[in-house]
N, C-alpha and C positions, 0 to 999 in steps of 0.2 A: 153129153150130160144125160145119156139114156138111163143110167142108174138113178139119177136124181129124179127124172120124170116118172119112172116106174115106182119109185119110193112113194110119191104122192098119189099114185093110182091105188096103192095098197092102203094108204091113209084114208082115202075116200071110202073104202070098203068098211073101215072101222070107225067112221066118223060118228056113228051113233054112240059107240062106247066112250069116245073122247068127250062128247057133249054130256053124256050121262054122268061120268066121273066129275067133270067140271061143275055141272049143275049141283050135284050132291055136295061137293066140297064147299062151293060158295054158299049154298043154302045152310049147311051146318055151321059155317063160319058166322053168317049173319044171325042165325038163331042164338048161338053162343054169346055173341056180343050184346044181344038184347037183354041179357040177364044182368048186365052191369048197370046198376042204378045211378042216376045223376041227381044231385041236389044243387040248389043255387049257391048258398053260402053256408058253411057250417063251421062251428068252433071245433077244432080238431084236438083231441087229447087221447092218443093211442095208449093201449095197454102194452107196456114194454117190460121184458125181463132182461136184467143185465148180469153177465158173468164176467167178472173182472180178474184176470190173471196177472195184471201188471201191478196193481196196488201202489202206484206212485202218486205223487201229489197232483200231477196233471191228469192222470186217469180218474182219480177221485173227483177232481173238478169237472171232468167230462161227465161223470155219473150225476153229479149235482146239477149240471146244465140240463141233462135229459130229465131228471126228476122234476124240475120246475115246469116242464112242458109236457109231461106224460104221467100216466098212472103206472107206478112201478109194481110189478107182480113178481113174487118169489117163485123160482123154478129150480128144481134139483139139477145139479151139474152132471147129468148123464144123458146119453143120446136118446134113450127111450122116453125119459121125462120131457125132453125138449120136443121130440116129435109128437108126443101125445098132447102137449100144451098147444102146439100149433094146429094139430088136426081137430081138436075139440074147441078151438078158438078161445082158449083161456087167456091167451095173449095174442096181440096182433103181430108183434115182432120180438125177436130175441137178439140182443147185442152180445157178442163174444169179443172181449177186449184181450188181445194177446200180450205176452211178455214183450218188453222193449217198445211198448206203444208210445210212451212219452218220448223216448230217445229218437225213434223214427219220425214222429210228428214234428219235433223241434228241429230236426236236421233236414226237413223238407221231403223225407221219404214217405212211401206209402205205409200208413199205420196198420194196414191189413186187418181192420175190424170186420168181423163176419156178421152179416145181418141175415137172420133166418126169418122169413115172413110167412104169415098165414095168407089165406085167400081174401081177407077183408080189404076193402079199398083203402081204409085208413092206415093200413100198414105201410103204404107208400110214403106217408108223412114222416116215418121214422128215418128213412134215408135222407130226406130233406133236412131234418134236424142234425143228423150226423155230418152231412156235407157242410152245413152252415157253421157248425162248431170248428171243423177243420179249416174253413176259410178264415174264420176269426183268428185262430191261432197263427195261421200263415201270415195274415196281415200284420199282427203284432210282432211276429218274429222278424219280418222284413225291416221293421224300424229299429231293430236292435234290442228289443226287450228281453229280459231274462225270464226264466220259467216262473219265478215268483211274481214278477211284474205282470206277466200274461195272466196268471191265475187271479191276481187282485183285480185287474181290469175286467176280466170276464165276470167275476162276482159282482162288480158294480153294474155291469150290463144287465145281469139277472135281476138285480133289485130295481133298476130304472126302466126295465122293458115294459112297453105298453102291450096290452093283450091284442093279439092279432087274430083276425078271422081269415081263414084260408078258403079260397074258392076251389071246389073239387070238381067242377063241371068239366073244365078242359082236361084235367088229368084223367077223369073217367072216360072221356072220349078217346084219349090216347091209349088207355087200357084196352078199349074195344078194338082200336086199330092194331095193337100188338097181338090180340087174339086172332083177328082176321088174317094177319100176315103169318102168324105161327101155324095156322091150319094149312098154309101152302105146303108145309113139310109133308103132310099126308097126301095132299092132292098131287103134288109134283112127283113124289116117289111112286104113287099108285099109277098115275097116268103114264109117266115116262117108262116105268118098268114094263108095263103091259104092252104099250104100243111099240116101243123100241125093241123089246124082247121078241114080240111077234114078228116084226119086220125082219129082224136079224135071222130068225129061224127060217123064214120064207126064203131069204137070199142065200141061206146056208144049206138049203135042200140039195141033195146029191145031184139031181138033174140040172138044176140051175148052176151049181158049182162047176159041173163038167162042161156045160155050155160056155161059161165064162172062161174056162181054162183054154178052150180051143179058139176063142174069139181073139180079136186084136186088142181087147181091153186090158190095159195094164193093171195088175193087182193093186198097185199103189193108188192109181186113179179110181179104181172101184172102191177102195176103202175110204178115200177122201170124199168122193161123191156121197157115199153112204153117211158119213159123219156130218157132211154139210146138210143133208136132208134131216138128220136128227136135230141139228142146231136150229134149222129153220122152223121145224115143228115146235121145238122148245120155246123159241122167242115168240111164236104166234100165240101159244097157250099162255105164256107168261104175260104178254101184252093184254090179254083178255082179263086176267086177274088184276092187273094194275088198273085197267079201265074201270072195273067194278069198284075198286077201292076209291078211285077219284070221284065216282058218282056218289058213293055212300058217305065219303068223308072229304068233301071238296075243300073245305077250309083248312083242314089239317094236312092234306096231301101237298098243298102248295106252301109248305114251310120247310125248314131245314130238316126237321124230324122226318117229314114225309119223303123228302128226297133221299135221305139216308136209308129209310126203309126200302125204297125202290132199289137202291144200290145193293143192299144186303140180299134182297129177294133175287135180283139178277145173278149175283154170285152163286146163290144156292141152286137156282134153276140150271145153271151151266154145270155145276157139280153133280146134281141129280141126273143130268143127261149122261155125264161121263160114267156114273155108277151103273145106269141102265145099259149103257153101251158095253161095259165090262161084263155084266150079267148075260147080255145077248151073245157075247163071244164065248161064254162058257157053256151055255145050254144048247142042246140039239133037238130036244123034244118040245114041241109047241104046247103040249098038254100040261107041262109042269109050270108054265109061266104064271098062271093064276095063283098057284100056291106060293111061289116065290114072291110074287107081287104083294100078297097079303102079309107074309112074314116080314118083308122089308119095310113096307109102308106102316103097318100097324105096330110092329115091334119097335122100330126107331121112334115112332110117335109117342109110344107109351113111356119109354125109358128116357126120353129127352125133354119132357115137359110140355108136350103138345096136348095130350089128352089129360094127363095128370099133372097138377102143379109141381114144379121141381122141388118145392119145400116139403112135399109129402113123401118124396122118394128117399130111400136109404142112401147113405153116403157112398157105399160100394157101387150101387147102381149108377149114381151120378158120375162117379169116377170112370166107370166102364163106358158110359154114354159119351164121354169126351173123346173117344177114339173114332167117333162118327161125326160127320158134318152137321147132322141134325141138331145136336146139342148147341153148337156154336151159332147156328142160324137162329134158333128159337131164343136163346139167351140174348143174342144180339138185338133181336126185335124189341125185347123188353128193356134192354139198356138204352136203346135209341129213344124210345118213347118217354123215358125218364129225364132225358137231357133238357135243361132249361137255359144253360149258357153254352155258347159255342165259340171255342177257340182251339188252338192246337192241342192243348192238354186234354180237352174233353172229347174231341173228334178223333184223335190219334188211336185210342183203343177200338173205336168202331172200324177204322180202316184196317187195323191189325186183325180184327176179327174177320173181316171180309177176306183178307189175305190167307187166313187159316182155312176158310171154307174153300177158296180157290185152290189151295195147296192139295186138299183132298181130291179135287177134281183132276188136277194134273197127275197125281199118283194113280188114280183109277184109269185115266186115259193112257198113261205110259204102260201100265200092266196090260191093257187091251192091245196096244201096239205090239208088245212082246209076244202075246198069244197069237195074234194074227200073223206075225212074221214066222213063227214056228209052224203054223198051219200051212202057209205058202211054201215054206221050205220042204215040208213033208209031201 
């Protein structure tokens, strides 16, 4: 395990950089979370705009249901007007009801209602309203009610409903937790790209490579020990970030939400390591690592919703960001912190999201192995 031992001798020489990046990332995360205000109990009435493409009886009933619980705001049906309304906080959320909404909902399929949200905390209440309506329809459908019977019963519910005051304190803390974990995107990409890239360049120096070629060390063993060192470094840094989150949010981290955040974070840490390993296989000059590190960490953080809320980004940018694991990691964090019920249906999307993140890692690792095999052959 001589390669593994030498690996951490190199890590020791760069320990200051690792600590600096970690401290900056944790500090920025904590500072960002401090801007989320908490209130004890508030009456929630968000400003919502509704764009209804279905115009069926059930979709109109859905709009009526939202109208009774929110302040409805008119917004033009075009992308610029929608983005401006969210950016200027004229609305907290915008609901876009697609064609076949009622048919899909009554058949138990995903209704595919799009929710575009501003940065206001109250915007999260919109999703609670939407999910609650879907649950009501689902329950009425299960007992064999027709569409008209479902609509009539929901209208009665609207008339008889008692005003409810919603606690925002726990949700606000969950938002802080999502911000903290989402900043791991920048931290992991920055730290792993720099450290792993630097170590790969050192081991790939011509003098060291020639020495390894004449030694008894098998190229496969060399590669495996090197990747083992990468993973050990990854898990060590990842554990520090998890420990900090437990210290800051002890009550929330020992919940199902907290455990799912840890799982999501671990999957991304492994994938970020695979990406850094691939970059290390491609570069030969140690001087270019800093530039690549900034492009990767800052670029993916900006287009994936880490630095800029995803609702503010152009649709084309969002679609482009989906070809990178950062998008799935960050959106997974926010989806996890919004969960309030836990069963197979609610947790399955989280597990699928983790699988997508790991799939990126497998792809990066496989490409790295192909590159290494070609180098050994040459």
